[in-house]
N, CA, C and O atoms as a GROMACS GRO file, in nm:
protein
  448
    1MET      N    1   0.458  -0.707   1.520
    1MET     CA    2   0.454  -0.744   1.383
    1MET      C    3   0.504  -0.616   1.308
    1MET      O    4   0.534  -0.511   1.366
    2SER      N    5   0.508  -0.633   1.180
    2SER     CA    6   0.572  -0.522   1.097
    2SER      C    7   0.506  -0.532   0.951
    2SER      O    8   0.420  -0.613   0.917
    3LEU      N    9   0.558  -0.446   0.883
    3LEU     CA   10   0.496  -0.417   0.751
    3LEU      C   11   0.522  -0.545   0.658
    3LEU      O   12   0.437  -0.590   0.581
    4SER      N   13   0.638  -0.592   0.674
    4SER     CA   14   0.691  -0.727   0.601
    4SER      C   15   0.598  -0.855   0.637
    4SER      O   16   0.557  -0.934   0.552
    5ARG      N   17   0.572  -0.862   0.762
    5ARG     CA   18   0.465  -0.959   0.788
    5ARG      C   19   0.332  -0.937   0.739
    5ARG      O   20   0.265  -1.033   0.701
    6ALA      N   21   0.284  -0.804   0.736
    6ALA     CA   22   0.160  -0.770   0.684
    6ALA      C   23   0.169  -0.809   0.526
    6ALA      O   24   0.075  -0.870   0.475
    7LEU      N   25   0.274  -0.776   0.457
    7LEU     CA   26   0.275  -0.793   0.324
    7LEU      C   27   0.281  -0.939   0.292
    7LEU      O   28   0.240  -0.973   0.181
    8ASP      N   29   0.324  -1.023   0.370
    8ASP     CA   30   0.331  -1.169   0.349
    8ASP      C   31   0.190  -1.225   0.369
    8ASP      O   32   0.158  -1.333   0.318
    9SER      N   33   0.111  -1.157   0.437
    9SER     CA   34  -0.024  -1.224   0.467
    9SER      C   35  -0.121  -1.172   0.356
    9SER      O   36  -0.232  -1.223   0.342
   10LEU      N   37  -0.082  -1.079   0.284
   10LEU     CA   38  -0.177  -1.022   0.168
   10LEU      C   39  -0.120  -1.095   0.042
   10LEU      O   40  -0.002  -1.132   0.040
   11SER      N   41  -0.200  -1.114  -0.056
   11SER     CA   42  -0.169  -1.188  -0.185
   11SER      C   43  -0.069  -1.105  -0.255
   11SER      O   44  -0.070  -0.982  -0.247
   12GLY      N   45   0.020  -1.174  -0.325
   12GLY     CA   46   0.145  -1.119  -0.376
   12GLY      C   47   0.109  -1.071  -0.540
   12GLY      O   48   0.200  -1.043  -0.619
   13ASP      N   49  -0.025  -1.067  -0.574
   13ASP     CA   50  -0.036  -1.029  -0.714
   13ASP      C   51   0.008  -0.869  -0.737
   13ASP      O   52   0.018  -0.789  -0.644
   14ARG      N   53   0.030  -0.841  -0.860
   14ARG     CA   54   0.075  -0.699  -0.883
   14ARG      C   55  -0.050  -0.601  -0.855
   14ARG      O   56  -0.023  -0.490  -0.809
   15ASP      N   57  -0.170  -0.631  -0.878
   15ASP     CA   58  -0.273  -0.533  -0.845
   15ASP      C   59  -0.288  -0.509  -0.705
   15ASP      O   60  -0.330  -0.400  -0.667
   16THR      N   61  -0.255  -0.605  -0.619
   16THR     CA   62  -0.269  -0.597  -0.469
   16THR      C   63  -0.146  -0.520  -0.442
   16THR      O   64  -0.161  -0.415  -0.378
   17GLU      N   65  -0.034  -0.551  -0.478
   17GLU     CA   66   0.084  -0.473  -0.434
   17GLU      C   67   0.073  -0.334  -0.478
   17GLU      O   68   0.111  -0.246  -0.401
   18ALA      N   69   0.026  -0.304  -0.590
   18ALA     CA   70   0.016  -0.156  -0.648
   18ALA      C   71  -0.087  -0.088  -0.551
   18ALA      O   72  -0.074   0.032  -0.525
   19ALA      N   73  -0.198  -0.167  -0.494
   19ALA     CA   74  -0.291  -0.104  -0.413
   19ALA      C   75  -0.233  -0.087  -0.275
   19ALA      O   76  -0.276   0.005  -0.205
   20ILE      N   77  -0.141  -0.166  -0.230
   20ILE     CA   78  -0.073  -0.138  -0.105
   20ILE      C   79   0.018  -0.033  -0.120
   20ILE      O   80   0.026   0.043  -0.024
   21ARG      N   81   0.096  -0.010  -0.224
   21ARG     CA   82   0.174   0.093  -0.239
   21ARG      C   83   0.100   0.221  -0.241
   21ARG      O   84   0.138   0.318  -0.175
   22ARG      N   85   0.007   0.222  -0.307
   22ARG     CA   86  -0.075   0.368  -0.316
   22ARG      C   87  -0.143   0.394  -0.167
   22ARG      O   88  -0.156   0.512  -0.134
   23ILE      N   89  -0.180   0.308  -0.089
   23ILE     CA   90  -0.239   0.309   0.024
   23ILE      C   91  -0.126   0.350   0.135
   23ILE      O   92  -0.154   0.434   0.220
   24VAL      N   93  -0.016   0.297   0.130
   24VAL     CA   94   0.096   0.316   0.229
   24VAL      C   95   0.140   0.458   0.206
   24VAL      O   96   0.148   0.534   0.302
   25ALA      N   97   0.172   0.500   0.074
   25ALA     CA   98   0.201   0.620   0.038
   25ALA      C   99   0.113   0.738   0.082
   25ALA      O  100   0.153   0.844   0.129
   26LEU      N  101  -0.016   0.700   0.061
   26LEU     CA  102  -0.130   0.809   0.108
   26LEU      C  103  -0.114   0.836   0.256
   26LEU      O  104  -0.125   0.951   0.297
   27PHE      N  105  -0.089   0.728   0.342
   27PHE     CA  106  -0.073   0.727   0.485
   27PHE      C  107   0.052   0.783   0.529
   27PHE      O  108   0.060   0.844   0.636
   28LYS      N  109   0.163   0.764   0.443
   28LYS     CA  110   0.289   0.840   0.484
   28LYS      C  111   0.281   0.992   0.467
   28LYS      O  112   0.336   1.069   0.546
   29ASP      N  113   0.197   1.037   0.339
   29ASP     CA  114   0.196   1.173   0.314
   29ASP      C  115   0.090   1.248   0.420
   29ASP      O  116   0.087   1.369   0.443
   30HIS      N  117   0.013   1.156   0.474
   30HIS     CA  118  -0.088   1.224   0.568
   30HIS      C  119  -0.064   1.178   0.723
   30HIS      O  120  -0.156   1.154   0.802
   31THR      N  121   0.058   1.170   0.747
   31THR     CA  122   0.098   1.104   0.895
   31THR      C  123   0.020   1.193   0.997
   31THR      O  124   0.015   1.316   0.993
   32GLY      N  125  -0.041   1.113   1.090
   32GLY     CA  126  -0.125   1.164   1.209
   32GLY      C  127  -0.258   1.195   1.163
   32GLY      O  128  -0.337   1.221   1.254
   33GLU      N  129  -0.306   1.199   1.034
   33GLU     CA  130  -0.428   1.230   1.001
   33GLU      C  131  -0.527   1.084   1.008
   33GLU      O  132  -0.496   0.973   0.966
   34SER      N  133  -0.643   1.120   1.067
   34SER     CA  134  -0.729   0.990   1.083
   34SER      C  135  -0.809   0.980   0.939
   34SER      O  136  -0.869   1.078   0.895
   35LEU      N  137  -0.805   0.862   0.872
   35LEU     CA  138  -0.885   0.860   0.745
   35LEU      C  139  -0.982   0.738   0.756
   35LEU      O  140  -0.948   0.636   0.816
   36SER      N  141  -1.095   0.750   0.699
   36SER     CA  142  -1.192   0.653   0.701
   36SER      C  143  -1.152   0.555   0.578
   36SER      O  144  -1.078   0.593   0.487
   37ARG      N  145  -1.205   0.430   0.583
   37ARG     CA  146  -1.170   0.342   0.464
   37ARG      C  147  -1.222   0.382   0.329
   37ARG      O  148  -1.164   0.342   0.228
   38THR      N  149  -1.339   0.466   0.322
   38THR     CA  150  -1.395   0.505   0.197
   38THR      C  151  -1.295   0.621   0.139
   38THR      O  152  -1.255   0.627   0.023
   39ARG      N  153  -1.263   0.707   0.242
   39ARG     CA  154  -1.176   0.812   0.191
   39ARG      C  155  -1.028   0.770   0.144
   39ARG      O  156  -0.968   0.833   0.057
   40VAL      N  157  -0.980   0.667   0.204
   40VAL     CA  158  -0.858   0.600   0.166
   40VAL      C  159  -0.887   0.528   0.022
   40VAL      O  160  -0.808   0.530  -0.072
   41ALA      N  161  -1.004   0.471   0.021
   41ALA     CA  162  -1.022   0.395  -0.120
   41ALA      C  163  -1.046   0.512  -0.239
   41ALA      O  164  -0.997   0.498  -0.351
   42ASP      N  165  -1.116   0.611  -0.207
   42ASP     CA  166  -1.122   0.717  -0.294
   42ASP      C  167  -0.992   0.784  -0.336
   42ASP      O  168  -0.963   0.798  -0.454
   43ASN      N  169  -0.917   0.824  -0.236
   43ASN     CA  170  -0.796   0.891  -0.270
   43ASN      C  171  -0.672   0.786  -0.330
   43ASN      O  172  -0.582   0.832  -0.401
   44ALA      N  173  -0.676   0.658  -0.297
   44ALA     CA  174  -0.587   0.575  -0.343
   44ALA      C  175  -0.635   0.511  -0.469
   44ALA      O  176  -0.556   0.439  -0.531
   45GLY      N  177  -0.761   0.530  -0.514
   45GLY     CA  178  -0.812   0.468  -0.640
   45GLY      C  179  -0.840   0.324  -0.627
   45GLY      O  180  -0.841   0.259  -0.732
   46VAL      N  181  -0.864   0.261  -0.511
   46VAL     CA  182  -0.875   0.122  -0.493
   46VAL      C  183  -1.007   0.082  -0.458
   46VAL      O  184  -1.071   0.167  -0.396
   47SER      N  185  -1.067  -0.032  -0.481
   47SER     CA  186  -1.199  -0.068  -0.444
   47SER      C  187  -1.207  -0.069  -0.281
   47SER      O  188  -1.115  -0.102  -0.206
   48VAL      N  189  -1.328  -0.029  -0.246
   48VAL     CA  190  -1.350  -0.041  -0.084
   48VAL      C  191  -1.326  -0.166  -0.026
   48VAL      O  192  -1.273  -0.165   0.085
   49GLU      N  193  -1.358  -0.286  -0.086
   49GLU     CA  194  -1.342  -0.428  -0.042
   49GLU      C  195  -1.193  -0.431  -0.021
   49GLU      O  196  -1.150  -0.447   0.093
   50LEU      N  197  -1.112  -0.416  -0.124
   50LEU     CA  198  -0.966  -0.439  -0.101
   50LEU      C  199  -0.907  -0.354  -0.016
   50LEU      O  200  -0.821  -0.396   0.061
   51THR      N  201  -0.944  -0.220  -0.018
   51THR     CA  202  -0.880  -0.136   0.088
   51THR      C  203  -0.908  -0.156   0.229
   51THR      O  204  -0.828  -0.125   0.317
   52ALA      N  205  -1.040  -0.219   0.254
   52ALA     CA  206  -1.080  -0.267   0.392
   52ALA      C  207  -0.994  -0.380   0.436
   52ALA      O  208  -0.960  -0.392   0.554
   53ARG      N  209  -0.956  -0.468   0.333
   53ARG     CA  210  -0.872  -0.578   0.378
   53ARG      C  211  -0.726  -0.556   0.398
   53ARG      O  212  -0.656  -0.624   0.473
   54ILE      N  213  -0.680  -0.449   0.322
   54ILE     CA  214  -0.548  -0.394   0.344
   54ILE      C  215  -0.542  -0.322   0.477
   54ILE      O  216  -0.459  -0.357   0.561
   55LEU      N  217  -0.616  -0.235   0.497
   55LEU     CA  218  -0.621  -0.158   0.626
   55LEU      C  219  -0.638  -0.256   0.742
   55LEU      O  220  -0.565  -0.244   0.841
   56ARG      N  221  -0.715  -0.339   0.737
   56ARG     CA  222  -0.728  -0.452   0.849
   56ARG      C  223  -0.588  -0.504   0.881
   56ARG      O  224  -0.545  -0.504   0.996
   57VAL      N  225  -0.519  -0.549   0.778
   57VAL     CA  226  -0.406  -0.635   0.794
   57VAL      C  227  -0.297  -0.543   0.853
   57VAL      O  228  -0.214  -0.579   0.937
   58LEU      N  229  -0.308  -0.408   0.796
   58LEU     CA  230  -0.193  -0.328   0.837
   58LEU      C  231  -0.225  -0.277   0.981
   58LEU      O  232  -0.130  -0.245   1.052
   59SER      N  233  -0.341  -0.268   1.024
   59SER     CA  234  -0.368  -0.225   1.168
   59SER      C  235  -0.340  -0.344   1.262
   59SER      O  236  -0.302  -0.321   1.377
   60GLU      N  237  -0.357  -0.466   1.220
   60GLU     CA  238  -0.340  -0.581   1.285
   60GLU      C  239  -0.176  -0.600   1.300
   60GLU      O  240  -0.128  -0.659   1.397
   61ALA      N  241  -0.114  -0.557   1.218
   61ALA     CA  242   0.038  -0.563   1.208
   61ALA      C  243   0.110  -0.443   1.276
   61ALA      O  244   0.233  -0.430   1.277
   62PHE      N  245   0.020  -0.355   1.333
   62PHE     CA  246   0.067  -0.236   1.414
   62PHE      C  247   0.114  -0.141   1.312
   62PHE      O  248   0.178  -0.052   1.367
   63VAL      N  249   0.108  -0.127   1.195
   63VAL     CA  250   0.168  -0.033   1.099
   63VAL      C  251   0.094   0.086   1.106
   63VAL      O  252   0.150   0.196   1.108
   64LEU      N  253  -0.057   0.068   1.111
   64LEU     CA  254  -0.155   0.182   1.112
   64LEU      C  255  -0.213   0.155   1.252
   64LEU      O  256  -0.195   0.050   1.314
   65GLU      N  257  -0.287   0.265   1.295
   65GLU     CA  258  -0.357   0.268   1.415
   65GLU      C  259  -0.499   0.276   1.384
   65GLU      O  260  -0.529   0.351   1.290
   66SER      N  261  -0.596   0.211   1.447
   66SER     CA  262  -0.736   0.218   1.418
   66SER      C  263  -0.797   0.252   1.540
   66SER      O  264  -0.750   0.226   1.651
   67SER      N  265  -0.925   0.326   1.511
   67SER     CA  266  -1.001   0.355   1.627
   67SER      C  267  -1.158   0.380   1.579
   67SER      O  268  -1.191   0.421   1.467
   68GLY      N  269  -1.240   0.350   1.679
   68GLY     CA  270  -1.372   0.389   1.649
   68GLY      C  271  -1.446   0.282   1.574
   68GLY      O  272  -1.400   0.173   1.540
   69GLU      N  273  -1.576   0.332   1.551
   69GLU     CA  274  -1.674   0.226   1.473
   69GLU      C  275  -1.772   0.323   1.382
   69GLU      O  276  -1.851   0.395   1.443
   70PRO      N  277  -1.767   0.326   1.259
   70PRO     CA  278  -1.654   0.242   1.172
   70PRO      C  279  -1.518   0.299   1.182
   70PRO      O  280  -1.500   0.420   1.196
   71PRO      N  281  -1.427   0.217   1.177
   71PRO     CA  282  -1.288   0.250   1.230
   71PRO      C  283  -1.227   0.354   1.133
   71PRO      O  284  -1.256   0.345   1.014
   72THR      N  285  -1.150   0.444   1.174
   72THR     CA  286  -1.078   0.532   1.112
   72THR      C  287  -0.922   0.488   1.127
   72THR      O  288  -0.888   0.430   1.230
   73TYR      N  289  -0.838   0.511   1.038
   73TYR     CA  290  -0.708   0.477   1.050
   73TYR      C  291  -0.597   0.583   1.040
   73TYR      O  292  -0.616   0.684   0.972
   74SER      N  293  -0.487   0.564   1.103
   74SER     CA  294  -0.388   0.667   1.094
   74SER      C  295  -0.251   0.612   1.118
   74SER      O  296  -0.234   0.514   1.190
   75PHE      N  297  -0.148   0.678   1.055
   75PHE     CA  298  -0.024   0.655   1.064
   75PHE      C  299   0.040   0.746   1.175
   75PHE      O  300   0.036   0.869   1.175
   76GLY      N  301   0.094   0.674   1.260
   76GLY     CA  302   0.160   0.771   1.382
   76GLY      C  303   0.293   0.807   1.349
   76GLY      O  304   0.342   0.888   1.428
   77GLY      N  305   0.370   0.770   1.249
   77GLY     CA  306   0.498   0.826   1.216
   77GLY      C  307   0.609   0.755   1.298
   77GLY      O  308   0.719   0.806   1.320
   78ASP      N  309   0.565   0.617   1.350
   78ASP     CA  310   0.686   0.540   1.402
   78ASP      C  311   0.802   0.539   1.318
   78ASP      O  312   0.776   0.520   1.199
   79ARG      N  313   0.935   0.555   1.348
   79ARG     CA  314   1.045   0.561   1.285
   79ARG      C  315   1.080   0.430   1.224
   79ARG      O  316   1.133   0.428   1.113
   80ALA      N  317   1.053   0.320   1.289
   80ALA     CA  318   1.082   0.184   1.233
   80ALA      C  319   0.985   0.152   1.132
   80ALA      O  320   1.019   0.088   1.033
   81ASN      N  321   0.860   0.195   1.150
   81ASN     CA  322   0.759   0.160   1.040
   81ASN      C  323   0.788   0.267   0.924
   81ASN      O  324   0.756   0.235   0.809
   82GLU      N  325   0.837   0.374   0.944
   82GLU     CA  326   0.857   0.463   0.842
   82GLU      C  327   0.973   0.409   0.756
   82GLU      O  328   0.962   0.422   0.634
   83ILE      N  329   1.076   0.353   0.803
   83ILE     CA  330   1.186   0.302   0.735
   83ILE      C  331   1.146   0.187   0.645
   83ILE      O  332   1.182   0.182   0.528
   84GLU      N  333   1.065   0.089   0.706
   84GLU     CA  334   1.014  -0.037   0.633
   84GLU      C  335   0.923   0.018   0.518
   84GLU      O  336   0.923  -0.039   0.409
   85ILE      N  337   0.844   0.131   0.540
   85ILE     CA  338   0.766   0.185   0.433
   85ILE      C  339   0.837   0.246   0.326
   85ILE      O  340   0.802   0.235   0.209
   86ASP      N  341   0.940   0.314   0.368
   86ASP     CA  342   1.034   0.372   0.248
   86ASP      C  343   1.090   0.265   0.169
   86ASP      O  344   1.090   0.268   0.046
   87ARG      N  345   1.144   0.159   0.244
   87ARG     CA  346   1.204   0.051   0.165
   87ARG      C  347   1.118  -0.025   0.070
   87ARG      O  348   1.149  -0.065  -0.042
   88PHE      N  349   0.991  -0.041   0.142
   88PHE     CA  350   0.882  -0.098   0.050
   88PHE      C  351   0.846  -0.038  -0.082
   88PHE      O  352   0.836  -0.095  -0.190
   89LEU      N  353   0.826   0.100  -0.051
   89LEU     CA  354   0.790   0.199  -0.190
   89LEU      C  355   0.910   0.199  -0.267
   89LEU      O  356   0.896   0.194  -0.389
   90ARG      N  357   1.021   0.203  -0.220
   90ARG     CA  358   1.148   0.208  -0.324
   90ARG      C  359   1.148   0.074  -0.415
   90ARG      O  360   1.157   0.078  -0.538
   91SER      N  361   1.138  -0.049  -0.335
   91SER     CA  362   1.169  -0.162  -0.404
   91SER      C  363   1.032  -0.193  -0.484
   91SER      O  364   1.046  -0.243  -0.596
   92SER      N  365   0.905  -0.167  -0.438
   92SER     CA  366   0.794  -0.192  -0.527
   92SER      C  367   0.796  -0.096  -0.646
   92SER      O  368   0.747  -0.138  -0.751
   93GLY      N  369   0.844   0.021  -0.642
   93GLY     CA  370   0.847   0.113  -0.743
   93GLY      C  371   0.944   0.047  -0.849
   93GLY      O  372   0.907   0.026  -0.964
   94ARG      N  373   1.064   0.018  -0.806
   94ARG     CA  374   1.148  -0.035  -0.889
   94ARG      C  375   1.095  -0.159  -0.968
   94ARG      O  376   1.115  -0.166  -1.089
   95SER      N  377   1.027  -0.259  -0.898
   95SER     CA  378   0.968  -0.367  -0.971
   95SER      C  379   0.868  -0.332  -1.066
   95SER      O  380   0.869  -0.389  -1.175
   96ALA      N  381   0.777  -0.242  -1.039
   96ALA     CA  382   0.674  -0.177  -1.122
   96ALA      C  383   0.733  -0.122  -1.249
   96ALA      O  384   0.684  -0.141  -1.360
   97GLY      N  385   0.850  -0.047  -1.225
   97GLY     CA  386   0.913   0.011  -1.336
   97GLY      C  387   0.983  -0.087  -1.420
   97GLY      O  388   0.996  -0.060  -1.540
   98ALA      N  389   1.030  -0.198  -1.373
   98ALA     CA  390   1.090  -0.323  -1.458
   98ALA      C  391   0.991  -0.366  -1.536
   98ALA      O  392   1.014  -0.377  -1.656
   99VAL      N  393   0.864  -0.399  -1.486
   99VAL     CA  394   0.761  -0.458  -1.556
   99VAL      C  395   0.716  -0.381  -1.667
   99VAL      O  396   0.689  -0.431  -1.776
  100ARG      N  397   0.708  -0.246  -1.636
  100ARG     CA  398   0.665  -0.147  -1.756
  100ARG      C  399   0.778  -0.143  -1.853
  100ARG      O  400   0.746  -0.137  -1.971
  101ASN      N  401   0.896  -0.146  -1.826
  101ASN     CA  402   1.001  -0.159  -1.917
  101ASN      C  403   1.000  -0.282  -2.006
  101ASN      O  404   1.020  -0.276  -2.127
  102ASN      N  405   0.974  -0.391  -1.940
  102ASN     CA  406   0.969  -0.526  -2.006
  102ASN      C  407   0.870  -0.529  -2.096
  102ASN      O  408   0.892  -0.582  -2.205
  103VAL      N  409   0.749  -0.474  -2.067
  103VAL     CA  410   0.613  -0.480  -2.152
  103VAL      C  411   0.647  -0.384  -2.265
  103VAL      O  412   0.610  -0.412  -2.379
  104GLU      N  413   0.719  -0.270  -2.240
  104GLU     CA  414   0.748  -0.183  -2.350
  104GLU      C  415   0.841  -0.237  -2.453
  104GLU      O  416   0.815  -0.227  -2.573
  105LYS      N  417   0.950  -0.296  -2.408
  105LYS     CA  418   1.036  -0.357  -2.499
  105LYS      C  419   0.977  -0.477  -2.581
  105LYS      O  420   1.013  -0.500  -2.696
  106PHE      N  421   0.890  -0.546  -2.517
  106PHE     CA  422   0.822  -0.660  -2.592
  106PHE      C  423   0.736  -0.582  -2.694
  106PHE      O  424   0.751  -0.617  -2.811
  107ARG      N  425   0.649  -0.483  -2.668
  107ARG     CA  426   0.584  -0.446  -2.779
  107ARG      C  427   0.655  -0.366  -2.883
  107ARG      O  428   0.614  -0.359  -2.999
  108ASN      N  429   0.764  -0.306  -2.839
  108ASN     CA  430   0.852  -0.239  -2.939
  108ASN      C  431   0.924  -0.354  -3.041
  108ASN      O  432   0.946  -0.334  -3.160
  109ARG      N  433   0.951  -0.460  -2.981
  109ARG     CA  434   1.001  -0.561  -3.049
  109ARG      C  435   0.921  -0.669  -3.141
  109ARG      O  436   0.971  -0.727  -3.238
  110TYR      N  437   0.792  -0.686  -3.094
  110TYR     CA  438   0.718  -0.762  -3.162
  110TYR      C  439   0.592  -0.711  -3.222
  110TYR      O  440   0.513  -0.787  -3.278
  111SER      N  441   0.574  -0.588  -3.209
  111SER     CA  442   0.457  -0.520  -3.266
  111SER      C  443   0.484  -0.491  -3.408
  111SER      O  444   0.598  -0.472  -3.449
  112ARG      N  445   0.379  -0.488  -3.487
  112ARG     CA  446   0.385  -0.478  -3.629
  112ARG      C  447   0.291  -0.377  -3.681
  112ARG      O  448   0.284  -0.356  -3.802
   0.00000   0.00000   0.00000
């Protein structure tokens, strides 16, 4: 599996995508570090429930490695996954920026 398949199995709403973006970026910045789900949730600013679901899907897709009980997660720095993560971060950042710009334009045009 891969990041794209993991993303397909998670809901496509903006909040979930933003949470995935923050979590994936956190692991990319902490390559090789083992992080608990509560630490990930705290650092990413995402609820523990949503974080647990995202981490479970990412580990099932072999994007993250999990071990222990309670599980800790790490990103091993696999080059193929890293390329997919970079692509995802770029495209989701552009889409989030476009939404922000559209909202700003709407407010500028129709606010009184």
